[in-house]
N, C-alpha and C positions, 0 to 999 in steps of 0.2 A: 706232536712230540710227547712221549710219555714222561710224566712228571715224577721224579723219584720221591717216594714217600717212606722208604725204609732202607735199611742197609743193603738188602738184596737188590732192590730196584736201582739203588745208587751205583752199585758195582756193575750192574748190567748196562747202565747209562755210560759209565766210563769206558767199558770194553767196546761198546758200540761206537763211541767217539774215536777209538783207536782202529776201527775197521771190522770188528767182529759183527756178525759171524762170517762175513765175506773173507776176511783174513784171519788166519789162526794166530792168536795172541799167545806167545810162548812164555806164559807166566803161571806159576803154580797158584792154587787157591790160597794156600797159607801165605804166600808172598803178597797176594792181593789184599788179604786181610791185614797184613802188617802195614802196607802202604795206606790203606784206609785209616787205620789207627794213627799213623804218622801225620796224615793230612788233617785229621780232626784235632790232633794235639797242636799243630801249627796254627790252625784256624782259631782255636779257642785261646791261644796265647796272644795273637796279634790282631785279630779282626774285631772291630768294635761291635759288630752285629752278633757276635758269639757270646757276649756277656750282658748282664743287666744289673743295675744297682738295686739292692734290696735292703730292707731293714728287718733283721731277724730278732725275734723275742725268745729269750731263754729263761726258763724258770730254774732258779738255783736249787740244787739238791745237796744233800749231805756229802756225797762223793765229790762234788765240785769244790766245796769248802776244804775238804781234806787234801785234794789234789792241787788246788791253787790254780786251776784252769777250767775252761768249759770246752766240751767237745764241739767240733765244727764239722759240718757236712763236707765230704770230699769234693763236692761241686763248687765250693767257695774257692775263688782264685786269689782274692785279696781282701784284707780287712782294713778299712779306713780309720774307724774310731769306735769307741764305746761311749755311749751317752752316760752322763753322771748317774751313779747308782744311789738309790735312796733305800734305806731300810724301813721307811715308814710304810707299812702295809695296810693302814687303816683308812687311807684316802685323805688324811689331813694335809698332805703335801700340796693339795690344791690351794690351800689358804696360807702358804708360807710367805716369807718376806718378798720374794720375787713376784708372786702373784699380786700382792698389794701395790708393788712398784708399777707393774704394768697397768693395773687398774687405775692408779692415779695418773699415769701417763696419758691414757686414753681420755680421761676426764679433762685434764688440763689442755690437751690438744684441741678439744672441741670448744672450750670456753675461754682459755687464757693464752694459748700458744698458737703455733703454726706447724705445718707438716715439716717445713725446713728445719725448724728448731728441734723437732722430735728426731729427725734423721741425724742431725749433728750430735745430739745427745747419745743416740744409739751407737754411733761410730766411736764416740769417746768411751762408752762402756765396753765396747768390743775390744778397744785398745787396752783397757784395764784388765779385761779377762785374759788377753794375750800375755801381758806382763806378769800378772799375779796368778795365783792358783785358782782356776775356774772350775775345779771339780772333776775335770777329765782325767782319766787314768792312763798311765803309760802301759802300752800293750806290746806283746811279742807274738807274732804269728808266722808259722811256716806251713804251707799248704800240704807238704808231704807228711807232716805229723798229725794234721787234723786236730790241732789243739790251739786254743786262744788263751795265752797266759796274760793275766791282768795283775799289774804290780800294785797290790794293796793288801791290807790286813784282812784276809777273808773272814776270820772268826769274829772280828769286831765291826766290819763295815757292811756285811750282808748276813742275812739269816735264811734258813730254808724257806723257799717260797718267794724270795725276792726276785724281781724281774730285771734282767739285763738286756738292753737293746743294742744291737751291733749293726753299724752301717758297713756294708760290704758289697763286693761284686760276686755274682754267681754265674757259673757257666750254664748255658742253655743245653739241657740234655736232649740229644736228638731222639731218644726213645720216647720222650714226653712231648717234644715239639718237632713233629715230623717234617715241618717246612724247612728245617735246617738242611736236610738232605738236598733240597732244591736250590741252595744258595749258589749263585753264579760263580763266585770265587772258589768255593770249596770244590765244585765240580771240575773246574779248570785245573786246580792245584792237584787234586787226586789223580786226574787223568794223566798229568805230566809225570807224577811219581810212578805210576804203573808203567808208563812209557819208558821212563828211565830204567826201571827194573827189567823191562823187556830187552832194552839195549844191552844191559849188563849180562843177561842170560845168553844173548846171541853172540856177544863179543868173544865168547870162548870158541866159537866155531868160525871166527873171522877167516875169510878166504877159502873156506871149504866149498868145493864144487859139488852140487847135487845133480842127480840125473836130469838131463835136459839142459845142462849148462847153467842152472840157477846157482848163484853164490849168496852166502849170507853177508849182510851189511849191518851188523849190529852196532858198529862204531858210529855210523851216521844217525841211527835212531837214538843212541846215547847222547850224541852232541846236540841233536835237535831238542831233546828233553831237557838237557842242561840249560840251554839257552831259554827255553820256555819258563823253567823254574826261576832263573835269575830275573826275568822280566816280571814274573808274578811276585817274587819277594820284594822287588822295588815298588811294585804297585801297592801292595798291602801296607808297606811302611809309609808311603806318601799319602795314600788316600783313605785307608781304613783303620790304621792303628790309633789307639787311644792316646791322647796327649800325655806326655810325661809330667808327673807331679813333682814340683820343686818345693823343698822345705827349707826355710831359713830360720835362724835363731839357735 
């Protein structure tokens, strides 16, 4: 079996799965391209294998301070949080109060305390961070605007050259990661979409008798494709979709 490694070989695989070249697939090339794009969009939206968690580093520019936001790559699907921003660019932040607290914690854990007490203390500090201001900024992100807005006083809290670290999810680009084209679910889903388009095209000639007594049966192809898509939609939601994040407070 030929392994799809590009958009072209992926389309060839889907057409062979529908019967080509033995059977003529009555779907235009532009329609096939549309169905491939639709399958990729659905795959990237709901399948956990289509995205990855990454931490992006952005160096603040003068334009960022003026605009009040930082540009985000269009492959980013969701932004989780922005790590606390520091304007200390000299490296002195390594020896701040939190550094000395952790240093004392490690020392005391080895000589005067226990791991259980340390864990209880960390849980208590985490609770205080949740209740009080822990330095995290409120953010606003929309993937269609490719902008990450951070609610803060840009002119006072950051300077040109400051570093902002963003925790986010990024879509795997199939042009960079060719193995995406060989994903089992993506192949099945795109094949079903092309089959659905095939049924739509043939339904216009429903009941027409061809020479030799052959009749078009586009309705059956359409119904079969619809049933396959419903099954695949249920499968991805139950087995492959990322869990929903719940926020309280």
